[in-house]
N, C-alpha and C positions, 0 to 999 in steps of 0.2 A: 504494500500500500504506500503510495507516494504521499509525502507530507505537503508538497507544494502544489497548489492548484494548477491545473493544466487545461489547455484548449486543444480540441481535436481538429477544428477548422474554423475559418472565418470566411463567410460567403457574401458576396454582393451580386445579386441577380437583378435582372430587369423585370418588367411587369409581365413578361411571357415565360419567365423561368430560365432565360439564357444568361450565361456568365457575363459579368462585367469585370469583376476582379475576385479571385478566389485564392486561398492559401490553405493548404492541408499540412498538419503537423503530426499526423498519425499514419501508420502503415495499414490501418484497417481497410482502406480502399486501395488495393494493390496497383490498379492501373487507371488510366484516364476514363475508360468506359464505365468502370465501377463508380468513379467519382461523379460522372455525369448522370448516371442512373440514380445515385443518392440525391443529387441536386434536383432532378426532375420530380422524384417522388416526394421530397421535402416541400418543394414548391406547390405541388398538387395538394398536399395535405394542409398547407397554411394559407393558400391564396384566398380562401373564402372568409378568413378571419379579419377583424378590424384592428390591426396593430398600428394604427396611425398616431394615436396620442401618447401611448406609453408601450413599453415592451411587453410582449406576451411570452409565456413559458409553456413548453410542451414536451412530452416524452415522445420520442420517435426512434424506432429501431434500437431500443435500449440505450439511447443517448438523451441527454437533456439539451433541448434547443431553445435559445432565446432569440427573439426576432422582433423587428420593427420595420415599418414601411414608411416611405416618404415619396411623394410624387410617383414616379415610375421605377423606383428602386426599392429592393427588398434586402435588408441587412440581417444576417444570421450569424450566430456564434454557437458552436457545438461543443459540449463537454461530455465527460463520462457520466453514466447514470448515478454515480455517487458524488458527483461534483456539486459544490455549493452554488445554488441558483443566483444568489446575490453577487457572487464573484463574476459569474458569466454575464449578468445584467450590467455590472460595472464595466466590463470589457466592451460589451455592445454599446453602451452609452458613450464611452470614451471614443470608440471608433466613429460612431454616428456624429458626435459633436465635432470631432477633429475634421471629418470630411466636410461638415457644414462650414467650419472656419476656413478650411483651405479652398473651398469652392465659393467662398464669400456669400454664403446663404442661398445660392442657387443650386440646390441639390436635385439634379435630375440626370437622366441617362446621358443626354448629349454633353452636358458639362462634365460629368464623370469620365466619359470616354476621352474628352479633350484634355483632361488632367489626370489620365490614368497613371502616369509616373508618380504623381503626388499621392494618389491613393495606395499604390503599391509600396511606396516608402512609408506611408502611414501604417500599413499592416506590419512592415518590418520593425517599426518603432514600438508597436504595441506588444507583439508576441515574437519570441525567437525559439524555435524548436518546441513549441507547445507551452513554454514557460512565459508567464505574463511579466512584461518588463515595465509597462507604463499604462495608466488608465486615465490620466488627466489630459483632457482634450487640448488645453492651452500648451502644455509641455510637448505633447505629440506634434501639434501643428507648428510649434516653434522649432523643434528639431528638424521636421520635414522642410520647413521654409529655409533653415540654415544650410540645407543641402543644395539649395538652389540659389546660392550667393552669386550675384552678377558682378564679376570682377571688373567689368567695364563701367559700372555705375560710378559716378563721382563720389569721392570720399565723403562729401557732406551728406550723401544719402545713404551711407552705410552705418550699421551699428558699430560700436567699438570693437567687438569681436570680429566682425566682418572686415573692418579696416585693418586690424592686426593680421588677420589671415591674408589679406591682399598684400600688405607690406612684407610679410614673411615670404610669400610667393615671389614677389619682385626681388627680394634679397637673395633667395635661393637661385633664381634665374641669373642674376648678375654674378653670383659666385661660380656658377657652372660655365659661364662664358669663357 
């Protein structure tokens, strides 16, 4: 029995059950077709529910699923059947809120696909190998945004850490010449 809460997968599906962004942290689904079958059956089971205002919790194929819908996107977090539902909901809410911050409040499929890199980085900041790293949406969005530092931006428009990183990069380049 593991003492650390863990996540089996995080799914972001569209309103038809198709993948937008997914990340699996468990070997329970050995190949892509097994993963897609799980996603389709999960979507079919949950599509008639009204999980728009707050997260819903369900048992599905001996897993605990927490999910929430917004516009044409469906957010899912899966845990083991003995996992704490509150931990799973906290992960879901962190992912949901971080995506909302990164997409500047326009959370829909079109915007999600245009910013897929940010969403995938967001997943990487939340969970690594099934272990929960972060659930605070502001911290997650901040870390993801720091990955997208624009070195070409004027120093006056950069944060202190971004400016130091830019200066370090310029110094390294000048030393390597």
